[in-house]
N, C-alpha and C positions, 0 to 999 in steps of 0.2 A: 538633326534628329528632333523628332517631335517630343513634346512634353510627356505624352503618354508612354513613349518608348523609354524615356529617361526614368519615369516612375516605375515601369515594369522591370527595368534592369536593376534599379535600386532595391525593389522588393525582392527579387530573386537573389540578389547578393546578400541581403540581410537574412533571408530565410535559410540560406545554406549554413549559417553559423550556429543555428539553434539545434541543440541536440537534446533528445529526451528518450527515455525508455519507458516501457509499460511493465509494471509489476502486477500480476494478477494470480488468482488461485482460489482454492476452496478452503473452508474452515471445517475442521473435524473435531469431534470429541475424542477422549482417550480410547474409546472403543472403535475408532476410525469410521464413525458414521458422520455424514455431513450434518452440521448443526446450524440452527437459525438464530436470528436476533443477537448477533455478535457485533460489538463496537470495535472497529479496526482503525488504527491511526498510524500514519507514517510521519516522521518528524522533519518534513520539508519546511521551508520558510516561505510562507506560513504553513503550518501543519495541515495535513489533509485528514479528515475523519469521515468515515461512513459507517452506517449500520447495515451489516450483511443480513438482510431479511431472509434470504433463501440460501445462505451459506457460501456465496461467492463474492469476490471483491476485485477491484481493478483501480490502480493508481498510475498516473503519468508523472514521472520524476526526471529531473536532469541528472547528469552524471554526479556521483558523490557517494558518501557513506550515510546510511540510514538505519533507523531502528523501527521495525514494524511490530506493533503490539496489538494484541486482540484480547478483549475481555468480555466475559459473559456474566451478567448480573442476575441475581435472584432477590427480589424485594430490596433493591438498592445496595446489596452486598455482593462483592465480586465472588462468584462461584467457581469460575475457571478462567485461566489466562494462558497466553503464549507470547513469546518475545523472540524475534529473529533479527540478527544483524545482517544488513545487506550492503554489498558494495557494487555499485553500478559504474562500470568503466567504459561502456560502449552503448550505442543505441540498440534497440531491439525489444523483443518481448520476452519476459522472464516469468516463469511460473514458480510460485512459492506456496507450498501447502502449509497451513498453520494447524497445529495439533494442540488443542486446549487440554490442559491438565488441571484437575481440581485444585482450588486454593486450599492451603493448609491452615488450620486454626492456629492461633498463637500458641496454644498448649502443645500442639504437634510439632511446631518448629523447634 
């Protein structure tokens, strides 16, 4: 067997063991309108962070338990946020809509 065949066989064997899922979706405000400029983070190791400029996001994650958080800021202060617990047990594409709710002032809490 040639070296190229051995390397191809090794590459195919190793790539079969890798599993990942795609988590994607849109970010909405509490009136259910798509919202822009939202920071979205998933607590993978290392964490993945994006800014959804046009209201959509997508992450590739291995199987596991995750927390997906979204925050929208106004002048450096969190104006709205969302948090979702996600359990990925199989490969595939999963859609999660994030709905932002206004942050409460300390007095309102």
